[in-house]
NURO-104235 format. One record per residue (C-alpha): x, y negated, z negated. Coordinates in steps of 0.25 Angstrom, whole numbers, padded with zeros to 4 digits, always signed. Example, Ala and Ser with C-alpha at 12.3 -4.5 7.8 and 13.67 -1.06 7.14 Angstrom:
<recs>
+0049+0018-0031+0055+0004-0029
</recs>
This chain:
<recs>
+0195-0697-0197+0187-0682-0199+0179-0676-0210+0175-0664-0215+0162-0659-0222+0158-0654-0236+0146-0651-0241+0140-0653-0257+0145-0650-0271+0135-0638-0278+0127-0626-0269+0116-0630-0266+0109-0625-0251+0099-0632-0243+0091-0620-0243+0099-0611-0255+0088-0599-0253+0092-0599-0238+0106-0597-0240+0112-0585-0240+0127-0588-0244+0133-0585-0254+0137-0595-0264+0150-0595-0270+0155-0601-0283+0161-0613-0276+0149-0615-0269+0145-0624-0279+0151-0634-0273+0148-0632-0257+0133-0635-0256+0129-0646-0266+0132-0655-0275+0136-0656-0290+0122-0657-0299+0113-0652-0289+0105-0638-0288+0094-0633-0282+0095-0618-0286+0099-0614-0301+0103-0601-0298+0115-0610-0289+0125-0607-0300+0139-0601-0298+0142-0590-0289+0154-0580-0290+0165-0585-0279+0162-0575-0268+0172-0572-0255+0166-0576-0243+0163-0564-0231+0166-0565-0216+0151-0564-0208+0152-0557-0194+0152-0570-0188+0164-0575-0196+0179-0573-0191+0185-0560-0201+0195-0561-0210+0197-0575-0212+0188-0577-0226+0196-0571-0237+0196-0583-0247+0206-0576-0255+0216-0579-0245+0214-0593-0249+0221-0590-0261+0234-0588-0252+0232-0602-0245+0243-0613-0241+0235-0622-0250+0236-0613-0260+0253-0613-0260+0252-0628-0259+0263-0633-0267+0251-0643-0273+0243-0633-0276+0250-0633-0292+0244-0617-0293+0255-0614-0282+0270-0608-0283+0275-0623-0276+0266-0631-0288+0281-0635-0291+0288-0637-0280+0291-0651-0277+0288-0662-0266+0300-0671-0270+0308-0666-0257+0297-0666-0246+0294-0683-0253+0308-0685-0251+0308-0681-0237+0296-0689-0235+0287-0675-0229+0274-0681-0230+0265-0676-0240+0252-0677-0242+0246-0684-0254+0237-0688-0264+0234-0702-0262+0221-0707-0273+0210-0702-0277+0197-0709-0279+0189-0708-0291+0174-0713-0293+0167-0705-0305+0153-0706-0297+0152-0690-0292+0158-0678-0282+0163-0685-0270+0155-0677-0258+0160-0684-0246+0169-0695-0239+0172-0702-0228+0182-0710-0223+0183-0720-0214+0196-0728-0210+0199-0733-0223+0185-0730-0229+0183-0717-0239+0168-0716-0241+0164-0706-0253+0152-0699-0256+0148-0694-0268+0136-0686-0278+0135-0701-0282+0126-0713-0276+0139-0719-0268+0147-0719-0256+0160-0724-0260+0170-0729-0250+0184-0731-0253+0196-0740-0246+0209-0736-0249+0206-0729-0260+0198-0739-0266+0182-0741-0268+0177-0749-0257+0164-0748-0257+0151-0742-0261+0137-0739-0258+0127-0730-0265+0117-0721-0258+0104-0716-0263+0107-0701-0263+0117-0697-0275+0126-0687-0265+0134-0691-0253+0137-0678-0246+0142-0682-0233+0148-0696-0228+0152-0699-0212+0155-0712-0206+0152-0717-0192+0158-0732-0190+0149-0742-0199+0141-0730-0203+0143-0722-0217+0133-0709-0217+0131-0701-0231+0125-0687-0230+0118-0686-0244+0111-0676-0252+0097-0681-0251+0100-0677-0237+0098-0691-0230+0110-0696-0221+0113-0712-0225+0121-0720-0218+0127-0734-0223+0134-0744-0216+0146-0755-0220+0140-0768-0220+0147-0779-0210+0149-0789-0220+0156-0780-0229+0164-0767-0227+0162-0761-0241+0147-0765-0241+0138-0752-0237+0125-0753-0232+0114-0744-0228+0109-0739-0214+0099-0730-0216+0098-0715-0218+0095-0704-0211+0086-0701-0206+0081-0714-0206+0067-0717-0210+0060-0721-0197+0064-0710-0191+0059-0699-0203+0045-0707-0201+0044-0704-0186+0049-0689-0188+0037-0686-0197+0026-0690-0189+0029-0677-0180+0028-0664-0187+0034-0658-0177+0048-0666-0185+0048-0657-0198+0055-0645-0199+0055-0636-0213+0067-0640-0221+0063-0630-0232+0055-0621-0237+0041-0625-0234+0045-0640-0231+0046-0648-0218+0055-0661-0214+0059-0668-0206+0070-0661-0197+0076-0677-0198+0079-0676-0212+0088-0667-0220+0083-0662-0230+0095-0658-0240+0110-0665-0243+0117-0668-0235+0130-0661-0233+0138-0667-0221+0139-0677-0210+0145-0678-0198+0148-0689-0184+0150-0686-0169+0153-0700-0168+0153-0697-0153+0139-0692-0149+0134-0702-0162+0130-0691-0171+0129-0687-0186+0127-0673-0189+0123-0670-0205+0123-0656-0212+0113-0654-0223+0110-0645-0233+0096-0643-0226+0104-0634-0215+0103-0643-0204+0110-0652-0198+0104-0666-0192+0111-0676-0180+0110-0689-0182+0112-0699-0170+0123-0712-0176+0116-0722-0168+0100-0720-0173+0103-0712-0184+0092-0703-0179+0092-0688-0182+0093-0681-0168+0092-0667-0172+0092-0656-0185+0100-0643-0183+0096-0633-0191+0112-0629-0193+0111-0619-0203+0105-0609-0212+0112-0616-0227+0116-0629-0229+0127-0636-0220+0137-0640-0227+0146-0646-0217+0142-0654-0201+0157-0659-0193+0156-0664-0178+0167-0661-0168+0170-0656-0157+0158-0660-0150+0150-0651-0158+0144-0650-0171+0149-0639-0183+0140-0636-0195+0144-0628-0208+0136-0623-0217+0132-0613-0231+0128-0603-0223+0143-0600-0219+0140-0604-0202+0150-0616-0197+0139-0619-0182+0142-0626-0169+0133-0636-0166+0134-0642-0150+0125-0654-0147+0117-0651-0134+0107-0662-0125+0095-0654-0124+0083-0660-0117+0077-0667-0132+0092-0672-0135+0104-0666-0139+0105-0655-0149+0114-0644-0157+0113-0631-0154+0122-0620-0160+0134-0616-0152+0143-0608-0160+0144-0603-0177+0157-0603-0180+0157-0596-0195+0147-0588-0201+0151-0583-0215+0149-0582-0229+0155-0593-0235+0147-0608-0234+0155-0618-0224+0156-0629-0233+0163-0639-0223+0169-0642-0208+0178-0651-0201+0181-0655-0188+0197-0657-0182+0194-0663-0169+0210-0664-0166+0214-0651-0169+0199-0646-0162+0195-0637-0175+0183-0635-0184+0185-0631-0200+0178-0624-0208+0178-0625-0222+0169-0614-0232+0166-0610-0246+0176-0600-0244+0189-0608-0246+0190-0606-0231+0192-0617-0219+0187-0611-0204+0191-0615-0190+0188-0619-0178+0197-0623-0164+0189-0629-0155+0197-0625-0144+0195-0612-0146+0181-0615-0145+0179-0614-0160+0186-0602-0163+0189-0597-0177+0204-0602-0180+0206-0599-0193+0204-0600-0208+0212-0609-0217+0212-0605-0231+0216-0614-0241+0203-0615-0253+0201-0606-0263+0187-0613-0263+0176-0618-0256+0180-0627-0243+0171-0641-0247+0178-0650-0236+0186-0652-0223+0191-0663-0216+0202-0664-0202+0211-0675-0197+0222-0671-0189+0227-0659-0187+0223-0656-0204+0212-0653-0208+0208-0652-0225+0200-0643-0234+0194-0648-0248+0189-0637-0256+0183-0634-0269+0195-0630-0275+0198-0643-0276+0211-0643-0265+0211-0649-0251+0220-0642-0242+0225-0649-0230+0229-0640-0216+0236-0643-0205+0233-0637-0192+0245-0635-0181+0246-0627-0167+0232-0620-0174+0236-0616-0187+0232-0623-0202+0243-0625-0210+0240-0630-0226+0248-0643-0228+0245-0645-0242+0233-0644-0253+0227-0658-0258+0223-0656-0274+0219-0666-0283+0203-0666-0283+0198-0658-0295+0183-0656-0290+0181-0649-0275+0185-0656-0261+0173-0662-0258+0177-0669-0246+0187-0674-0234+0188-0686-0227+0201-0687-0219+0206-0701-0215+0220-0706-0205+0230-0710-0215+0231-0727-0211+0247-0723-0210+0246-0710-0203+0254-0709-0189+0256-0701-0176+0269-0693-0182+0264-0696-0198+0249-0689-0199+0243-0693-0212+0228-0691-0217+0219-0699-0229+0212-0688-0235+0200-0689-0243+0196-0679-0253+0182-0680-0261+0179-0670-0272+0167-0666-0283+0178-0671-0294+0173-0685-0289+0187-0690-0283+0191-0692-0270+0205-0691-0266+0213-0697-0255+0225-0688-0250+0235-0693-0238+0240-0680-0230+0250-0678-0220+0248-0671-0207+0262-0667-0206+0263-0663-0221+0271-0652-0222+0265-0639-0226+0267-0637-0241+0265-0623-0243+0277-0619-0233+0285-0630-0240+0285-0623-0252+0287-0611-0246+0300-0616-0237+0304-0623-0251+0301-0608-0258+0308-0601-0249+0321-0611-0250+0322-0610-0265+0323-0595-0264+0332-0596-0252+0340-0603-0260+0340-0596-0273+0343-0582-0266+0354-0587-0260+0359-0591-0272+0357-0576-0277+0360-0571-0265+0371-0560-0270+0361-0554-0279+0351-0551-0269+0353-0541-0257+0353-0546-0244+0342-0539-0236+0332-0544-0251+0335-0560-0248+0332-0556-0232+0319-0552-0237+0317-0561-0246+0319-0573-0235+0310-0566-0225+0300-0565-0235+0299-0579-0237+0298-0583-0223+0289-0577-0220+0281-0583-0233+0285-0595-0225+0274-0596-0214+0267-0607-0212+0252-0605-0218+0241-0605-0206+0226-0601-0205+0231-0591-0197+0242-0583-0207+0232-0587-0220
</recs>
């Protein structure tokens, strides 16, 4: 199970004065939550194209190119020229197709976080409840003291939830009943706060003219990530820091001043930790053993741009890091090539709010209410399909292997949470055809048939020219030729 990270809803940063990033119209969805505001001037701003900084790979931040994305041409997109294309021939030939298999709706708030474990799905929203679902039905629920649940991760019998109030709450499944969850603690623990508060050196400046203990987050927790091998939990916050927690005793080991603006996503992989921020950068951190204990040191900055980084995901199988941005683009870096920039996926017109990776697939959820399914094959990415159905921005994603998946027919169960207050469940086949190419080939065949029937009325050179043009248009789409 591999999950992507995401951020909150309304444009609200830990320290708005320190931010120099222009806010786009859909920035309201990226950094905070509906109904919560801190400054009266934070209203809608006109859309603005992103620009490339000198530290960014040149030439691939043209947001307008998203309009020519293969996802825009999907037969499932009702606005495309293929909207009247029939799926009957594919269904009759038993070709696997990606489809919606269920929808979970509970009118209690926008869905901000998801976590899947086995046959259970945990959902967090801006209500006070964390709900547990099984077989598309509500299985259990437990309530937190904080209203907004922004992140959920699962480690064995423990469930960690990150909240708007800057606290991490720990829950444990009851040994008596699987549908009962009990509160097991809060990070940081009260005794650690008391012990730390005695020493004046443990206080740091958290806001202007305000000090606080370094072991505590002082703004909303936006993301959580687990490193099970090392027994560590990472938390990112709008207070611009990343904190490192030891799972065995829930102790805060380290606080890293990671960015100049809100940390929107953190993910562990390849023996490193990656953080993405509203300051437009993606940074790489590595754990180093020192005399006073392990510390995370900055080893590389992968990206530095004007648009906010809103989500990260690691595909450990393909050894690829993906980063989504508020400009609607997904950049990726390849581990086998020393984290060199591999390219960009252009599939969305609006901000990419969440990412998830599994097998050879990567999923991107966006403020444009769609989910793009990408398949990586021999280093190139192809858009298999666009999943539509949400009526609000797609805020979070979780992926689990389908119970009927086989080696020759791998398929995944994808959960998507949205600000439309629903969770949708999709079945996605890794071997599903590229629907854009299927539609192009069928259109090509129909045109050839029409031309063939009227061939006598066309000069020979005209038919040859038309055929060549159609063959040229049917080339596979990938990140390298978009």
